[in-house]
ZADO-1210 file (C-alpha; in nm, 4 decimals, padded with zeros to 6 digits):
<atoms>
<atom x="13.6800" y="-10.3651" z="-07.5458" code="MET" pos="1"/>
<atom x="13.8989" y="-10.1664" z="-07.7762" code="HIS" pos="2"/>
<atom x="14.1121" y="-09.9583" z="-07.5444" code="ARG" pos="3"/>
<atom x="13.8569" y="-09.7769" z="-07.3302" code="THR" pos="4"/>
<atom x="13.5537" y="-09.7602" z="-07.5580" code="LYS" pos="5"/>
<atom x="13.2160" y="-09.8979" z="-07.4527" code="SER" pos="6"/>
<atom x="13.1215" y="-10.2248" z="-07.6187" code="LEU" pos="7"/>
<atom x="12.7912" y="-10.0767" z="-07.7333" code="PHE" pos="8"/>
<atom x="12.9915" y="-09.8057" z="-07.9063" code="ALA" pos="9"/>
<atom x="13.2256" y="-10.0704" z="-08.0466" code="LEU" pos="10"/>
<atom x="12.9307" y="-10.2569" z="-08.1933" code="ILE" pos="11"/>
<atom x="12.8107" y="-09.9540" z="-08.3809" code="THR" pos="12"/>
<atom x="13.1699" y="-09.8645" z="-08.4680" code="LEU" pos="13"/>
<atom x="13.1994" y="-10.2056" z="-08.6326" code="ALA" pos="14"/>
<atom x="12.9129" y="-10.1032" z="-08.8610" code="MET" pos="15"/>
<atom x="13.0578" y="-09.7671" z="-08.9595" code="LEU" pos="16"/>
<atom x="13.1739" y="-09.6947" z="-09.3107" code="LEU" pos="17"/>
<atom x="13.0649" y="-09.4008" z="-09.5231" code="THR" pos="18"/>
<atom x="12.6933" y="-09.4357" z="-09.5867" code="ALA" pos="19"/>
<atom x="12.4679" y="-09.3726" z="-09.8835" code="ALA" pos="20"/>
<atom x="12.2742" y="-09.0483" z="-09.8658" code="ASN" pos="21"/>
<atom x="11.9282" y="-09.2050" z="-09.8249" code="ALA" pos="22"/>
<atom x="11.6613" y="-08.9570" z="-09.7200" code="GLN" pos="23"/>
<atom x="11.3454" y="-09.1531" z="-09.6380" code="SER" pos="24"/>
<atom x="11.2019" y="-09.4281" z="-09.4263" code="ILE" pos="25"/>
<atom x="11.1471" y="-09.7307" z="-09.6465" code="ARG" pos="26"/>
<atom x="10.9662" y="-10.0592" z="-09.6137" code="TYR" pos="27"/>
<atom x="11.1212" y="-10.3151" z="-09.8461" code="GLY" pos="28"/>
<atom x="11.1922" y="-10.1312" z="-10.1698" code="SER" pos="29"/>
<atom x="10.8936" y="-09.8940" z="-10.1376" code="ARG" pos="30"/>
<atom x="10.9129" y="-09.5526" z="-09.9771" code="SER" pos="31"/>
<atom x="10.6376" y="-09.5457" z="-09.7154" code="THR" pos="32"/>
<atom x="10.7081" y="-09.2254" z="-09.5255" code="ALA" pos="33"/>
<atom x="10.9181" y="-08.9140" z="-09.5515" code="GLN" pos="34"/>
<atom x="11.0710" y="-08.7783" z="-09.2324" code="ALA" pos="35"/>
<atom x="11.0801" y="-08.4042" z="-09.1911" code="ALA" pos="36"/>
<atom x="11.4190" y="-08.2356" z="-09.1997" code="ALA" pos="37"/>
<atom x="11.5911" y="-08.2442" z="-08.8613" code="ALA" pos="38"/>
<atom x="11.5366" y="-07.9380" z="-08.6422" code="THR" pos="39"/>
<atom x="11.7732" y="-07.8468" z="-08.3586" code="PRO" pos="40"/>
<atom x="11.6780" y="-07.9084" z="-07.9975" code="ALA" pos="41"/>
<atom x="11.7185" y="-07.6355" z="-07.7411" code="SER" pos="42"/>
<atom x="12.0649" y="-07.6264" z="-07.5855" code="THR" pos="43"/>
<atom x="11.9059" y="-07.5701" z="-07.2442" code="SER" pos="44"/>
<atom x="11.7347" y="-07.8261" z="-07.0253" code="GLY" pos="45"/>
<atom x="12.0063" y="-08.0922" z="-07.0140" code="PHE" pos="46"/>
<atom x="12.0846" y="-08.2578" z="-06.6805" code="ILE" pos="47"/>
<atom x="12.4399" y="-08.3868" z="-06.6456" code="SER" pos="48"/>
<atom x="12.4761" y="-08.7544" z="-06.5500" code="ILE" pos="49"/>
<atom x="12.8154" y="-08.8475" z="-06.4030" code="SER" pos="50"/>
<atom x="12.8937" y="-09.1277" z="-06.1599" code="VAL" pos="51"/>
<atom x="13.1967" y="-08.9383" z="-06.0261" code="CYS" pos="52"/>
<atom x="13.3963" y="-08.6260" z="-06.1220" code="PRO" pos="53"/>
<atom x="13.6750" y="-08.8305" z="-06.2819" code="SER" pos="54"/>
<atom x="13.4422" y="-09.0871" z="-06.4448" code="CYS" pos="55"/>
<atom x="13.3562" y="-09.1034" z="-06.8129" code="ARG" pos="56"/>
<atom x="12.9860" y="-09.1862" z="-06.8046" code="THR" pos="57"/>
<atom x="12.7701" y="-09.3208" z="-07.0887" code="SER" pos="58"/>
<atom x="12.3925" y="-09.3367" z="-07.0371" code="VAL" pos="59"/>
<atom x="12.1946" y="-09.6020" z="-07.2263" code="PHE" pos="60"/>
<atom x="11.8497" y="-09.6154" z="-07.0721" code="GLY" pos="61"/>
<atom x="11.5722" y="-09.4519" z="-06.8703" code="VAL" pos="62"/>
<atom x="11.2593" y="-09.6391" z="-06.7643" code="ASN" pos="63"/>
<atom x="10.9088" y="-09.5040" z="-06.7032" code="GLU" pos="64"/>
<atom x="10.9952" y="-09.4271" z="-06.3384" code="TRP" pos="65"/>
<atom x="11.3094" y="-09.2345" z="-06.4295" code="GLY" pos="66"/>
<atom x="11.5605" y="-09.5075" z="-06.3345" code="LEU" pos="67"/>
<atom x="11.8724" y="-09.4334" z="-06.5407" code="ILE" pos="68"/>
<atom x="12.1301" y="-09.6950" z="-06.6372" code="SER" pos="69"/>
<atom x="12.4539" y="-09.7211" z="-06.8293" code="GLY" pos="70"/>
<atom x="12.8273" y="-09.7680" z="-06.8059" code="GLN" pos="71"/>
<atom x="13.1263" y="-09.5699" z="-06.6831" code="TYR" pos="72"/>
<atom x="13.5037" y="-09.5835" z="-06.6849" code="PHE" pos="73"/>
<atom x="13.6669" y="-09.4945" z="-06.3550" code="ASP" pos="74"/>
<atom x="13.9949" y="-09.3047" z="-06.3150" code="ALA" pos="75"/>
<atom x="14.1853" y="-09.6269" z="-06.3804" code="GLY" pos="76"/>
<atom x="13.9817" y="-09.6916" z="-06.6994" code="PHE" pos="77"/>
<atom x="13.8080" y="-09.9956" z="-06.5508" code="ALA" pos="78"/>
<atom x="13.4559" y="-10.0357" z="-06.6908" code="SER" pos="79"/>
<atom x="13.1500" y="-10.0747" z="-06.4661" code="HIS" pos="80"/>
<atom x="12.7742" y="-10.0781" z="-06.5054" code="GLY" pos="81"/>
<atom x="12.5517" y="-09.8492" z="-06.3011" code="PHE" pos="82"/>
<atom x="12.1954" y="-09.7537" z="-06.2192" code="VAL" pos="83"/>
<atom x="12.0888" y="-09.4117" z="-06.0921" code="LYS" pos="84"/>
<atom x="11.7767" y="-09.3784" z="-05.8788" code="ASN" pos="85"/>
<atom x="11.7120" y="-09.0187" z="-05.7839" code="GLY" pos="86"/>
<atom x="12.0489" y="-08.8825" z="-05.6743" code="ASP" pos="87"/>
<atom x="12.1961" y="-09.2225" z="-05.5837" code="SER" pos="88"/>
<atom x="12.4321" y="-09.4186" z="-05.8098" code="TYR" pos="89"/>
<atom x="12.4848" y="-09.7924" z="-05.7667" code="VAL" pos="90"/>
<atom x="12.7835" y="-09.9620" z="-05.9334" code="THR" pos="91"/>
<atom x="12.7233" y="-10.3032" z="-06.0916" code="ILE" pos="92"/>
<atom x="12.9978" y="-10.5660" z="-06.1383" code="ASP" pos="93"/>
<atom x="12.9645" y="-10.9458" z="-06.1373" code="PRO" pos="94"/>
<atom x="13.2372" y="-11.1212" z="-05.9332" code="PRO" pos="95"/>
<atom x="13.5552" y="-11.1572" z="-06.1369" code="GLY" pos="96"/>
<atom x="13.4313" y="-10.9371" z="-06.4196" code="SER" pos="97"/>
<atom x="13.6992" y="-10.7915" z="-06.6448" code="LEU" pos="98"/>
<atom x="13.4577" y="-10.5425" z="-06.8042" code="PHE" pos="99"/>
<atom x="13.0959" y="-10.4572" z="-06.7224" code="THR" pos="100"/>
<atom x="12.8326" y="-10.2392" z="-06.8873" code="GLU" pos="101"/>
<atom x="12.4564" y="-10.2056" z="-06.8458" code="CYS" pos="102"/>
<atom x="12.1904" y="-10.1140" z="-07.0967" code="GLY" pos="103"/>
<atom x="11.8288" y="-10.0441" z="-07.0006" code="ARG" pos="104"/>
<atom x="11.6012" y="-10.1234" z="-06.7063" code="SER" pos="105"/>
<atom x="11.2387" y="-10.2333" z="-06.7214" code="ASN" pos="106"/>
<atom x="10.9794" y="-10.0715" z="-06.4974" code="ASP" pos="107"/>
<atom x="11.0103" y="-10.3274" z="-06.2135" code="PRO" pos="108"/>
<atom x="11.3819" y="-10.2369" z="-06.2032" code="GLY" pos="109"/>
<atom x="11.5550" y="-10.5334" z="-06.3714" code="HIS" pos="110"/>
<atom x="11.8533" y="-10.4098" z="-06.5731" code="THR" pos="111"/>
<atom x="12.0046" y="-10.5781" z="-06.8808" code="ALA" pos="112"/>
<atom x="12.3852" y="-10.5893" z="-06.8665" code="CYS" pos="113"/>
<atom x="12.6819" y="-10.7854" z="-06.9974" code="ASP" pos="114"/>
<atom x="13.0304" y="-10.8648" z="-06.8712" code="TYR" pos="115"/>
<atom x="13.3596" y="-11.0219" z="-06.9682" code="PHE" pos="116"/>
<atom x="13.4163" y="-11.3259" z="-06.7497" code="ALA" pos="117"/>
<atom x="13.7683" y="-11.4445" z="-06.6614" code="PRO" pos="118"/>
<atom x="13.7504" y="-11.6914" z="-06.9534" code="ASP" pos="119"/>
<atom x="13.7379" y="-11.3953" z="-07.1942" code="GLY" pos="120"/>
<atom x="13.3804" y="-11.4522" z="-07.3154" code="ILE" pos="121"/>
<atom x="13.1238" y="-11.1717" z="-07.3055" code="LEU" pos="122"/>
<atom x="12.7904" y="-11.2898" z="-07.1622" code="ARG" pos="123"/>
<atom x="12.4630" y="-11.1231" z="-07.0597" code="PRO" pos="124"/>
<atom x="12.3267" y="-11.0907" z="-06.7080" code="PHE" pos="125"/>
<atom x="12.0398" y="-10.9171" z="-06.5309" code="VAL" pos="126"/>
<atom x="12.0760" y="-10.6975" z="-06.2262" code="ARG" pos="127"/>
<atom x="11.7613" y="-10.7535" z="-06.0168" code="ASN" pos="128"/>
<atom x="11.5864" y="-10.4827" z="-05.8092" code="PRO" pos="129"/>
<atom x="11.7193" y="-10.6357" z="-05.4855" code="ASP" pos="130"/>
<atom x="12.0766" y="-10.6064" z="-05.6137" code="GLY" pos="131"/>
<atom x="12.1252" y="-10.9757" z="-05.6923" code="SER" pos="132"/>
<atom x="12.2602" y="-11.0797" z="-06.0326" code="LEU" pos="133"/>
<atom x="12.1150" y="-11.3411" z="-06.2678" code="SER" pos="134"/>
<atom x="12.3955" y="-11.4610" z="-06.4965" code="LEU" pos="135"/>
<atom x="12.2826" y="-11.5845" z="-06.8403" code="ARG" pos="136"/>
<atom x="12.4590" y="-11.8016" z="-07.0975" code="PRO" pos="137"/>
<atom x="12.6035" y="-11.6521" z="-07.4113" code="GLY" pos="138"/>
<atom x="12.4712" y="-11.7550" z="-07.7508" code="PHE" pos="139"/>
<atom x="12.6170" y="-12.0998" z="-07.8315" code="PRO" pos="140"/>
<atom x="12.9573" y="-12.0642" z="-07.9970" code="GLY" pos="141"/>
<atom x="12.9630" y="-11.6842" z="-07.9703" code="SER" pos="142"/>
<atom x="13.2521" y="-11.4786" z="-07.8378" code="PHE" pos="143"/>
<atom x="13.0367" y="-11.1686" z="-07.7737" code="PHE" pos="144"/>
<atom x="12.6752" y="-11.1790" z="-07.6561" code="THR" pos="145"/>
<atom x="12.5769" y="-10.8313" z="-07.5470" code="PHE" pos="146"/>
<atom x="12.2490" y="-10.7352" z="-07.3798" code="ALA" pos="147"/>
<atom x="12.1084" y="-10.3837" z="-07.4088" code="VAL" pos="148"/>
<atom x="11.7346" y="-10.4001" z="-07.3352" code="GLY" pos="149"/>
<atom x="11.4779" y="-10.5835" z="-07.1232" code="ILE" pos="150"/>
<atom x="11.0974" y="-10.5808" z="-07.1318" code="ASN" pos="151"/>
<atom x="10.8479" y="-10.6105" z="-06.8463" code="GLN" pos="152"/>
<atom x="10.8355" y="-10.9913" z="-06.8580" code="ARG" pos="153"/>
<atom x="11.2159" y="-11.0083" z="-06.8460" code="GLY" pos="154"/>
<atom x="11.2975" y="-11.0893" z="-07.2094" code="ASP" pos="155"/>
<atom x="11.6428" y="-10.9591" z="-07.3061" code="ILE" pos="156"/>
<atom x="11.7374" y="-10.8082" z="-07.6416" code="ILE" pos="157"/>
<atom x="12.0876" y="-10.7786" z="-07.7854" code="GLY" pos="158"/>
<atom x="12.3233" y="-10.9204" z="-08.0479" code="SER" pos="159"/>
<atom x="12.5993" y="-11.1764" z="-08.0759" code="HIS" pos="160"/>
<atom x="12.8947" y="-11.2754" z="-08.2947" code="THR" pos="161"/>
<atom x="13.1262" y="-11.5766" z="-08.2955" code="ASP" pos="162"/>
<atom x="13.4286" y="-11.3685" z="-08.4033" code="ASP" pos="163"/>
<atom x="13.5899" y="-11.1178" z="-08.1637" code="PRO" pos="164"/>
<atom x="13.6633" y="-10.8896" z="-08.4611" code="THR" pos="165"/>
<atom x="13.3019" y="-10.9091" z="-08.5790" code="GLY" pos="166"/>
<atom x="13.4210" y="-10.9991" z="-08.9293" code="SER" pos="167"/>
<atom x="13.1753" y="-11.2891" z="-08.9501" code="THR" pos="168"/>
<atom x="12.8856" y="-11.0536" z="-08.8844" code="GLY" pos="169"/>
<atom x="12.6404" y="-10.9906" z="-08.6004" code="TRP" pos="170"/>
<atom x="12.2927" y="-11.1295" z="-08.5425" code="GLN" pos="171"/>
<atom x="12.0234" y="-10.9870" z="-08.3175" code="GLY" pos="172"/>
<atom x="11.8401" y="-11.1993" z="-08.0620" code="TYR" pos="173"/>
<atom x="11.5674" y="-11.2043" z="-07.8007" code="VAL" pos="174"/>
<atom x="11.6273" y="-11.4250" z="-07.4944" code="MET" pos="175"/>
<atom x="11.3692" y="-11.5558" z="-07.2476" code="ARG" pos="176"/>
<atom x="11.5198" y="-11.7086" z="-06.9375" code="GLY" pos="177"/>
<atom x="11.8182" y="-11.9020" z="-07.0720" code="ASN" pos="178"/>
<atom x="11.6596" y="-11.9670" z="-07.4129" code="ASP" pos="179"/>
<atom x="11.7161" y="-11.7689" z="-07.7326" code="PHE" pos="180"/>
<atom x="11.3620" y="-11.7416" z="-07.8682" code="ILE" pos="181"/>
<atom x="11.4014" y="-11.5071" z="-08.1675" code="LEU" pos="182"/>
<atom x="11.6701" y="-11.4294" z="-08.4242" code="ALA" pos="183"/>
<atom x="11.6675" y="-11.0753" z="-08.5635" code="VAL" pos="184"/>
<atom x="11.8242" y="-11.0365" z="-08.9078" code="ASN" pos="185"/>
<atom x="11.7486" y="-10.7521" z="-09.1474" code="TYR" pos="186"/>
<atom x="11.6972" y="-10.9002" z="-09.4982" code="PRO" pos="187"/>
<atom x="12.0242" y="-10.9181" z="-09.6958" code="SER" pos="188"/>
<atom x="12.2206" y="-10.7462" z="-09.4177" code="ALA" pos="189"/>
<atom x="12.5712" y="-10.8642" z="-09.3326" code="THR" pos="190"/>
<atom x="12.5242" y="-10.7580" z="-08.9688" code="SER" pos="191"/>
<atom x="12.2135" y="-10.6808" z="-08.7651" code="THR" pos="192"/>
<atom x="12.2191" y="-10.5130" z="-08.4235" code="PHE" pos="193"/>
<atom x="11.8983" y="-10.5492" z="-08.2185" code="ALA" pos="194"/>
<atom x="11.8994" y="-10.2610" z="-07.9692" code="LEU" pos="195"/>
<atom x="11.5544" y="-10.2101" z="-07.8130" code="ASP" pos="196"/>
<atom x="11.1954" y="-10.3364" z="-07.8136" code="MET" pos="197"/>
<atom x="10.8489" y="-10.2279" z="-07.7043" code="THR" pos="198"/>
<atom x="10.6103" y="-10.4260" z="-07.4879" code="GLU" pos="199"/>
<atom x="10.4152" y="-10.5062" z="-07.8040" code="GLY" pos="200"/>
<atom x="10.7159" y="-10.6698" z="-07.9688" code="GLY" pos="201"/>
<atom x="10.8363" y="-10.3955" z="-08.2043" code="THR" pos="202"/>
<atom x="11.2168" y="-10.4062" z="-08.2344" code="ILE" pos="203"/>
<atom x="11.4596" y="-10.1362" z="-08.3467" code="VAL" pos="204"/>
<atom x="11.8283" y="-10.1425" z="-08.4263" code="GLY" pos="205"/>
<atom x="12.0807" y="-10.0930" z="-08.7041" code="ALA" pos="206"/>
<atom x="12.2284" y="-10.2937" z="-08.9898" code="PHE" pos="207"/>
<atom x="12.4976" y="-10.2880" z="-09.2563" code="LYS" pos="208"/>
<atom x="12.5126" y="-10.4483" z="-09.5990" code="THR" pos="209"/>
<atom x="12.7697" y="-10.5759" z="-09.8474" code="THR" pos="210"/>
<atom x="12.7821" y="-10.2293" z="-10.0059" code="THR" pos="211"/>
<atom x="13.0656" y="-10.0215" z="-09.8592" code="PRO" pos="212"/>
<atom x="12.9267" y="-09.7190" z="-09.6815" code="GLY" pos="213"/>
<atom x="12.5798" y="-09.8601" z="-09.6115" code="GLU" pos="214"/>
<atom x="12.4567" y="-09.8038" z="-09.2562" code="GLU" pos="215"/>
<atom x="12.0901" y="-09.7755" z="-09.1612" code="HIS" pos="216"/>
<atom x="11.8485" y="-09.7950" z="-08.8738" code="GLY" pos="217"/>
<atom x="11.5527" y="-10.0304" z="-08.8814" code="PHE" pos="218"/>
<atom x="11.2193" y="-10.1092" z="-08.7203" code="LEU" pos="219"/>
<atom x="11.0820" y="-10.4660" z="-08.7088" code="ARG" pos="220"/>
<atom x="10.7115" y="-10.5176" z="-08.6447" code="THR" pos="221"/>
<atom x="10.5903" y="-10.8111" z="-08.4315" code="PRO" pos="222"/>
<atom x="10.4916" y="-11.0018" z="-08.7497" code="ASP" pos="223"/>
<atom x="10.8477" y="-10.9781" z="-08.8837" code="GLY" pos="224"/>
<atom x="10.8159" y="-10.6889" z="-09.1318" code="GLN" pos="225"/>
<atom x="11.1182" y="-10.4595" z="-09.1542" code="TYR" pos="226"/>
<atom x="11.1317" y="-10.0835" z="-09.2188" code="THR" pos="227"/>
<atom x="11.4572" y="-09.9068" z="-09.3054" code="GLN" pos="228"/>
<atom x="11.5215" y="-09.5781" z="-09.1232" code="ILE" pos="229"/>
<atom x="11.7409" y="-09.2932" z="-09.2497" code="ASP" pos="230"/>
<atom x="11.7522" y="-08.9331" z="-09.1316" code="ILE" pos="231"/>
<atom x="11.7189" y="-08.6876" z="-09.4232" code="PRO" pos="232"/>
<atom x="12.0546" y="-08.5473" z="-09.5308" code="GLY" pos="233"/>
<atom x="12.2539" y="-08.7945" z="-09.3219" code="SER" pos="234"/>
<atom x="12.5330" y="-09.0188" z="-09.4459" code="ILE" pos="235"/>
<atom x="12.4740" y="-09.2735" z="-09.1664" code="GLN" pos="236"/>
<atom x="12.1835" y="-09.3510" z="-08.9355" code="THR" pos="237"/>
<atom x="12.1379" y="-09.5840" z="-08.6364" code="GLU" pos="238"/>
<atom x="11.8230" y="-09.6351" z="-08.4306" code="THR" pos="239"/>
<atom x="11.9044" y="-09.7106" z="-08.0681" code="TYR" pos="240"/>
<atom x="11.5790" y="-09.6891" z="-07.8762" code="GLY" pos="241"/>
<atom x="11.1993" y="-09.6864" z="-07.8917" code="ILE" pos="242"/>
<atom x="10.9322" y="-09.6199" z="-07.6298" code="ASN" pos="243"/>
<atom x="10.5797" y="-09.7598" z="-07.6127" code="ASN" pos="244"/>
<atom x="10.4481" y="-09.4452" z="-07.7843" code="SER" pos="245"/>
<atom x="10.6612" y="-09.5227" z="-08.0904" code="GLY" pos="246"/>
<atom x="10.9125" y="-09.2389" z="-08.0450" code="ASP" pos="247"/>
<atom x="11.2595" y="-09.3287" z="-08.1756" code="LEU" pos="248"/>
<atom x="11.6059" y="-09.2134" z="-08.0716" code="VAL" pos="249"/>
<atom x="11.9484" y="-09.2740" z="-08.2203" code="GLY" pos="250"/>
<atom x="12.2303" y="-09.0984" z="-08.3943" code="ARG" pos="251"/>
<atom x="12.2999" y="-08.9757" z="-08.7462" code="TYR" pos="252"/>
<atom x="12.6130" y="-08.8520" z="-08.9154" code="ARG" pos="253"/>
<atom x="12.5924" y="-08.5332" z="-09.1207" code="ASP" pos="254"/>
<atom x="12.7770" y="-08.4590" z="-09.4438" code="SER" pos="255"/>
<atom x="13.0597" y="-08.2978" z="-09.2428" code="SER" pos="256"/>
<atom x="13.1194" y="-08.6226" z="-09.0524" code="GLY" pos="257"/>
<atom x="12.9718" y="-08.5049" z="-08.7189" code="VAL" pos="258"/>
<atom x="12.7462" y="-08.7382" z="-08.5195" code="ASP" pos="259"/>
<atom x="12.4234" y="-08.6008" z="-08.3723" code="HIS" pos="260"/>
<atom x="12.1603" y="-08.7565" z="-08.1518" code="GLY" pos="261"/>
<atom x="11.8030" y="-08.7490" z="-08.2743" code="TYR" pos="262"/>
<atom x="11.4474" y="-08.7925" z="-08.1530" code="LEU" pos="263"/>
<atom x="11.1890" y="-08.8948" z="-08.4132" code="MET" pos="264"/>
<atom x="10.8206" y="-08.8609" z="-08.3331" code="ARG" pos="265"/>
<atom x="10.5495" y="-08.9135" z="-08.5956" code="LYS" pos="266"/>
<atom x="10.8035" y="-08.8473" z="-08.8718" code="GLY" pos="267"/>
<atom x="10.9339" y="-08.5237" z="-08.7178" code="LYS" pos="268"/>
<atom x="11.3044" y="-08.5336" z="-08.6367" code="VAL" pos="269"/>
<atom x="11.4636" y="-08.3218" z="-08.3637" code="THR" pos="270"/>
<atom x="11.8432" y="-08.3048" z="-08.3454" code="THR" pos="271"/>
<atom x="11.9920" y="-08.3458" z="-07.9983" code="ILE" pos="272"/>
<atom x="12.3409" y="-08.2048" z="-07.9389" code="ASP" pos="273"/>
<atom x="12.4911" y="-08.2072" z="-07.5899" code="TYR" pos="274"/>
<atom x="12.8437" y="-08.0913" z="-07.4965" code="VAL" pos="275"/>
<atom x="12.9819" y="-08.2690" z="-07.8027" code="GLY" pos="276"/>
<atom x="13.1532" y="-08.2652" z="-08.0271" code="PRO" pos="277"/>
<atom x="12.9608" y="-08.5904" z="-08.0994" code="GLU" pos="278"/>
<atom x="12.6246" y="-08.6827" z="-07.9420" code="THR" pos="279"/>
<atom x="12.4390" y="-09.0166" z="-07.9148" code="TYR" pos="280"/>
<atom x="12.0767" y="-09.0438" z="-07.7966" code="ALA" pos="281"/>
<atom x="12.0250" y="-09.3964" z="-07.6604" code="TRP" pos="282"/>
<atom x="11.7050" y="-09.4077" z="-07.4592" code="GLY" pos="283"/>
<atom x="11.3591" y="-09.2493" z="-07.4416" code="VAL" pos="284"/>
<atom x="11.0669" y="-09.3167" z="-07.2092" code="ASN" pos="285"/>
<atom x="10.6984" y="-09.2501" z="-07.2724" code="SER" pos="286"/>
<atom x="10.7095" y="-08.9085" z="-07.1040" code="SER" pos="287"/>
<atom x="10.9596" y="-08.8000" z="-07.3702" code="GLY" pos="288"/>
<atom x="11.2713" y="-08.7931" z="-07.1518" code="THR" pos="289"/>
<atom x="11.5800" y="-08.8711" z="-07.3631" code="VAL" pos="290"/>
<atom x="11.9149" y="-08.9954" z="-07.2309" code="VAL" pos="291"/>
<atom x="12.2523" y="-09.0412" z="-07.3938" code="GLY" pos="292"/>
<atom x="12.6034" y="-08.8997" z="-07.3960" code="PHE" pos="293"/>
<atom x="12.8601" y="-08.7035" z="-07.5935" code="SER" pos="294"/>
<atom x="13.2090" y="-08.8144" z="-07.6975" code="THR" pos="295"/>
<atom x="13.5350" y="-08.6436" z="-07.7858" code="ASP" pos="296"/>
<atom x="13.5423" y="-08.8050" z="-08.1318" code="SER" pos="297"/>
<atom x="13.3179" y="-09.0429" z="-08.3304" code="PRO" pos="298"/>
<atom x="13.2568" y="-09.3337" z="-08.0886" code="PHE" pos="299"/>
<atom x="13.5394" y="-09.2073" z="-07.8685" code="GLY" pos="300"/>
<atom x="13.5622" y="-09.1378" z="-07.4957" code="LEU" pos="301"/>
<atom x="13.2544" y="-08.9988" z="-07.3224" code="SER" pos="302"/>
<atom x="13.2619" y="-08.6262" z="-07.2495" code="THR" pos="303"/>
<atom x="12.9430" y="-08.6484" z="-07.0461" code="GLY" pos="304"/>
<atom x="12.6198" y="-08.8369" z="-06.9968" code="GLY" pos="305"/>
<atom x="12.2889" y="-08.6507" z="-07.0073" code="PHE" pos="306"/>
<atom x="11.9216" y="-08.6606" z="-06.9304" code="GLU" pos="307"/>
<atom x="11.6936" y="-08.4327" z="-07.1350" code="LEU" pos="308"/>
<atom x="11.3499" y="-08.4270" z="-06.9680" code="PRO" pos="309"/>
<atom x="11.0462" y="-08.3902" z="-07.1929" code="LYS" pos="310"/>
<atom x="11.2496" y="-08.3585" z="-07.5114" code="ALA" pos="311"/>
<atom x="10.9365" y="-08.4613" z="-07.7017" code="ARG" pos="312"/>
<atom x="10.7292" y="-08.1579" z="-07.8032" code="LYS" pos="313"/>
</atoms>
């Protein structure tokens, strides 16, 4: 936790430089698809998500039943996870936690989260539908093991690093029970951030390379093939979420240095801007509802969480 920023934001912040102006989706070194230029979303239709009037709320996920999850800072800048079911918010904190945040929930209502324990190590845990917590081990030797997504069978997706500064790089993972069953590493990347997965095993995330300024999203198929994702005209792109229909959400940075959320469906990109000045779209369900938040500066303090029902046209 760097001051009061969310760890998920810190992870992507660790990847940020100034990026190359790539304008296509590529598989390997071959261009396989060209995304349409981003079109603006309507400014109407947003639903504000806020745990309390004085809270700074960041929304990371929405499941097929509309269960919303994320993280908030209270008035004292203590960090907590939360889930929102209908109009009710439930705060999530393991005993003794120094910092808590939650990513996404699966349809049965299990929520992937992580927390700083009193020993100063960040580890994943799952908040179960009955409110109990299943604490999981961190990746062996790692200082940070964050968890951001969970599928129907309970597999967790996230990333880990053995250096609290992240200077040794990040590696994505999938965990089943207490076992790390898959490493996710974009070819030749110095850091890979695994951020969401479908029930069929498709994984999305972001990566950086040895080239200063390189920052891209990616999609990994179940057989291990990687596709690079860049929004046309952007100088940076990250892919945060995917639904079972293949719709993607994330954020891109324009040539003026402003971050925008995006929804990509069948190659068509829709820009999503909330209260701003920066916007990050983190989750999308199969009905097309998008969730995320705005910040006061690139990867700064949240200025408001949002739900955008049926953003997909």
